[in-house]
N, C-alpha and C positions, 0 to 999 in steps of 0.2 A: 320492797320486792316480796311476792308468798313466794312459800316455798314452791317447790319445781315436783311436778305430780312423778310418780315414780319411774314412769316411762322415760321422760324428760329427764328426771335425775341419773337414769342409767344411761340416755345420749348422750349427756352432757361429763360423764367420766373417761368414754370412748372418745368425743373428740379433743378431752384433755390427753389422754394418752398420748394420744397422734398428734397433738402439738399444735392443732386447730383451736379456732376460736367458735363458741355457740352463741348466736344473739336470741335473748328470750326476751318473748314481747306478752305480753296477755290480751288475751281473747276481746278485741273489739268487735264484733259482730255487728252490734247495734250503733256504729258511730253515729246516729241521731239522736241518741239518748242524750237529754238535756243535764247538764251538771246541777246537782243538787243549789252551787251556788246561784244559778243564775233562777232557779225556781221562787227563792226567797226575794226575788224584785218583785215591786206592784206590777211591774209588766208580764208577769209570767203567762198571764193567759192570751196575751197577745203571742207569746214568746211560741207556745203551743201548738198555737192557730197556725203561727207562720213553719213552724218544723214539721208539720204534717203536710202544707200545701207545697210546701220545696219539695218534701219527696215526691208528690204527687208529682209535680209538673218536671223534677228529673228525669223523676220514669218515662214521662211521656215522650224524654225526649233519647232516651236511651239505646231505643232500638236502631235507630237512625244510626246514629253514632258506631254501635256495634258493628252493623250492617255495610257501613260505606266502604265502596268498591270492592263488593262479594257481588255475589248472583243475589243474595238475601233482599240486598238494596231495592230492586226492582219492586219491593212490596212499599215500598214508602214511597209517598211523592210527597212537597215543599211548598208546592204551590208559590214560589216567590215573587212577590209583589214590593217594586220599587217604591221609595218614596221620595226624598229629597234629590235623589240621583242612582244613578247606577251602582254606586257605591253603598249607599244606604239604602237597606233593603229590609224585608221582615219574610220570614214563614209561617206556613198554615202553623206550625208548632208553635212561636211566639204569641199568636192570636187565639190559638185555645189554652194556653198556659195562662193568659194574662183574663181572659175571658172568666175560666175555670177559677183562680184565684178571686177575683173582683168577687164573684158571686158569692162565696164562699164569706169573704171577710163581710160583704152587707148583710147577708145572715147570722151570722155572730156579733156582730157589732153596726147594724144599723145608722147608725147617729156619728159612725165615723166617715173623714174623707179619703177621698181613694184619688193617688195620680199615680197612672199606669203609661207606661213608655207607649204603648200601640193603640193606647185611646187618645193619650194628647198628639199621636204622630207626628206630622212638621208644623202644627199649629203652636201658638204660647202655652208656654209652660203656667199654669194654674199656682199664683203663690199660695205659699202656706200660709194661713190662718193663725193667728197667736193664741185664738183661743179654742182650738180643734184639735184633734186628734186626728193625725193623718197616717196613711199607709203610703209608702211610694215603691212601686213595683220595677223590676226588668225582668219579663219572663224568662229571658237569655238574652245574657249579656256575651257579647263575644258568637254575636249572629252568621259572623262571616264565616269564622269558626269551625260551627255547629254545622253551615251548609254545605262542609266540604269535610266535615267526619274529623276534625282535628279537637284534641279532646279539652282543650282548653277555655271551656265555654260552662257556664253556670248561669241558677238562677237566683237573684238578689229580690229580697225583701224586707225593709225599713219600716220602720215605724218612729215619727214623730209626735211630740206634745208641746203644743204649746211654740210652735217652730223652730223645734230642734231636737234633732232625732236621740233617740232613746235606744232604741232595740235595734239589731241586725240580725238577718242570717243568711248565709251564703252555701248552697250547697253547687259543689261539680259532682254530677254524677259518671261521670267518664271515670273518676278516680274515688268517686263514693269517698269525695272528701266533704268535712261540715266545719263550717267556720261559725261560732255565734257570738255575742256581744252585748252584753245588756250595762249602759250607763253608769258607773261607780260599782257595778259588781264583777268587772271584769272581761276578758274575750279567752275562748277556748277552739281548739282544732281538732275534731273527733274525741271533744269530751273531756281533753287534755288542759288545761290552762296554759295561756301562751303567755310566756315570759316576755319580761319590758326589756326594752334592747338595751339594758346599762351595757351590758359587755359591748357595744358600739359606738358608746356616747363619744368616743375621740378617733373615732374612723375617718378618714380622709378620701376624697376621691380616689386619690390613687390606689385605695383598697377597695373600692366600693363596685356593685354590682349595680349597672344604674338602668332601670328599663324607661323610657318613651313609647309612646303610642302618636302615631302620623292620623287617625281618624279618617274623615273622606276629604280631606284637600288636597284638589290636582292641580292649583292654578301654580303656574310656572314659579311666582315670585314669592307663594308661602312654602312652595318645596323647596324654594332653595334656603328661606327662614329656616324651618324646620331641619333642614340638612346640616346649613352652618353651625345651629346650637349645639347637633352633636359631634361634629365637628371640633368646636373647642371642648368639648366635655373629651371627646379622644386626645385630641392634644396633652390632655390634664393627665394624662395616662391612666383613666380607671381600668381596672380589671375586666370591665365586659359591659356591652352594649346588649340591651335587651328588647324586643317587641311582640309583647305575648298575645294582643291580640284581644282580651280582656280585662278592663279597667277595674273592674269590681275583684279579680283573683289577682290583679298586680297590688291593690290594695290588702289584700287577705296575704299576700306572699310578702310585703312590706312588713307587714304586721308580726309577723311569723320570724323574721330574718331571713329570707329565703334571696330576698331582695334588699338594697340598701336603698335605695330611691324608686320611685317613679315620678316623672313630668308629664305634662303633656299643657298645648293650652299656648306653643311658643304664636301660633297667628289663630285660624277659624277651626284647630282642631280639637278645640274643649270639648268636656265631658257634660252632663245633663245629670240635675239631681238625682236619679234613679242608677246612674252609673256613683253616685259618692254616697249617697244615706247609710244605708247597713255595713259599708265599708268605712265608714267616717268612724262609726262606733266602734267599732273592730279595730281600730289602727290606733283611736288616742288612751281604750282600755288597755292598750297592750305599751303605754308611753310613745307613739310615736308623734310625730311635727306633721300638721295635713295644714296646709295656707295655700293660696295663689300664689304664682311664681311673681306678681308684682307687688305682695304682700298690701295688696289694697282692701282685706279685709282685718284690722289688728283687731288682737284678742279671739277670733272666733274664726272658723272655714263657712264661707257663705255656700250653700247650697247649687245654688245660683251662677257662681264663679264660673270664668270662661277659662281657666286656666287650673290646674292642680299643681304642686310640689310637696308630696309625702316623703317623709324618710327616718328614719331607726335614730336621728338626733339632731337635735337644735346645730351644732357645729355644721355639720354636712348639708342639711337644708341650707344653711346661710352661703356658706361655700359653693353649693351647685348655685344657688341664684344670681349670685354675684357673676359667674360663667354662662349661665344662663339668657341672662339680659345686656350681657356687654356687645354692645356694637359695633 
């Protein structure tokens, strides 16, 4: 820790004399600054572009989030359009963000492939080409949260080489929180390396905070299956169940130890490649385990998987899998 400035040193002396505590934090005004470790990677150029575009897209979201529920919100119109149904929709900000990000990538890397949530829409998702460099974009993850002004929403930009994610940037504009990761070079939150969650390696369900996401499923038998899984987890005595509404941030929270497990895909509420890509790099570089619930892809997670089970340790992931798949 660097030495305290004279004003802070004086304040520290006063606080000490009164028996209180002073929390010191270094200046992190520019949380988007890329750590030097990541700049040494072979994907530094793509990372720099991803950070610049994530910041621009995040700034495009801030005005609505910050004014929601006030008279100033009248200055913003989201122009909501449904996709597969009433629960699956996008706003004009989703479309604006994706168009801006794609145009900038095409200008900087014209030979690269791009998969974007809004461009794909409800159609078939293009498969990754093993001999290509591919960007996977979620212009607003947690669109429902964004549309009602809940802070749990973010921009996610992932980059793949030869069919495998190698770089990820996730930016939550409401909290001004940055997550970055490059395969083999670590993952970081607000420029500070995320520690591997080794202290949680023996944690059991009884001590775990577990997140699940219900997605768009509204058929009764699917609802029953999802609630049944939650019921079994609760019956095992978990510390808490959460549903945050942003898969990308769920993964970041597992990576940084704020959550112990996240799962989704008990029925048809699984995620898509743009929900997984950037967060996968960040989680795996933090030492987390990321698989499908049925472990259908041994040796690696499939970006096209219909389910996800991500946790801070092998023991906890395996324990949760037994509970979630119990009939």
